Structures are given as structure tokens and as C-alpha cells.
N, C-alpha and C positions, 0 to 999 in steps of 0.2 A: 303695207298690206302684205306683209311678209310674216311668216311664222317659224318658230324653232323647229328644226329637223326632228328632234325628239329630246325628252327629259332625260336626265343622266340615269343610267341603267335600265333604260327602256330599249327594245329592240324593235325595228319595223321591218325587218327582212323576212320574217316568217320562220326562221330557223334559228333564231338565238343570235344571230349576228346583227351588228349594227350596219346601217345602209353603207357607211365609209368603208366597211370591211367587204362589202359585196362589189361595190364599184370602185375603180380607182378615182375617187373624186378628191380634190384638193379642197378642204372646207373653207380656206381663205379666199378661194376664187368663186364661190357659188353663194347665191342667195336663195334660201328656201322660200317658196311662195305657198300662199294658202291653196288649198284644193279649189276653191271658189275661183280665185284668180287665175289659176293655172288652166282650168276647164274653159273659162271665158276666153283666155288668149289662145287656146289651142282648139277651138271649135272646128267646124266642117270647112271654113275658109282659110284656115292657117294653112300655111306652106310649110310642108314637111320636108325636111332636108336630109334626114338620115334615120334608119331603124336598125335595130339588133335585137337578137333573141340567144337566151340563155338555155338551150335544151334540157341541160341537167336540173336547173330548178324551174324551169317554165316562166322566167321573169322575162320582161321586154323592155326596152329603152327606145324611146323616139324622141327626135331633135326637130324643134320647130323654129323658124325663124320669127323673131320678134321684132327687132331692129336692124338696121345696116350693120351693127357691130355686136348684138347680143342675140342669144337663143334661149329658148325654153327646153328643157329637159323634161320628159315624163317618163317615169319609172313606174313599171307597172308590175306587182307580185302575182304569182301563179293564182291567188285567189281574187285578183281583181282591184286591189287596192292601189291607190296612185299616188305618188309624190311628184311635186314639180319644182324645177329649181330654174333661176336665171343664171346663165353663164355668159362672159364675154366670148366670142368666137375663138380669139387668140388662145385662151385658157382651154376652151373645149377640144380642140383638135388633139392636143398631146393625150387628154384623157381618154378620147376615143381611140386612139392609136394604141394606148396601154391595154384598154378593154379588149380589142380585138387581138392583140399580141399575146395575151394571157392564154388564148386557146378556149377558153369556156364560153366565149360570146361569138355568134355568126352574124355578120351583116346580112340584112334582108332586104333593104331598100336603099338605095342612095350611095354615096362615097364619102369618106372623111374629107376628102380634098374640097368638096362642095359646101362644107360647113364654115 
């Protein structure tokens, strides 16, 4: 039930950049999920672990608990498009730290250590 992130040459960040250029995502460490599966797993009962905003782009990122060792990451663009990814906890923490260290993103809820 996974889907490809984008086709070659396509952009999904809204400003001509590929998602991997907007977020410090190691493509080898993530599994892109379909929108339907992502929204089902991150419904109102899902446990939110962390969220961050990028004020300059209007994008947001929310991390949900999926299993004891896996999280679902929801990336939302300024116009409301959502992309979902499955990521192992151990791979996600360094990505979130790099995201916050970039200075472009601000933690809104939760702590990276809780992921």
C-alpha cells in the first residue's frame, strides 16, 4: 500500500523543489505511503509525538506513532496537500534534528527525544 513519492521531474513542494530538497529526508530510510493509508493511520485517535512549522513556506510536519519502532510523518504544504511517510524511529530522530538545526523550522509540539 505504498506509493512512489513523485515521478521523475515532478515537484510536490509547491515551489519547484522536490520534497527531498525541502526536508532532510534520507530516501533510503523512508517508505512513501498512499494518502488514503496515511490519513487512516493518523486519524483523531492517533498519538502525535512531534510537530514543526516552517513559517517562511507555510509548510508543517507532524509525527505520529505507528508501532513501537515506527512513525508516520505527515508533511502538509501551504495549500493543504499532504504526503505521508513511514520511518523507523532511529532514522527519524537525526532527520528531525537536522530539520530544526537548519533554522527554517520551529518545533510546535513535542520534543525530538520523544520520537
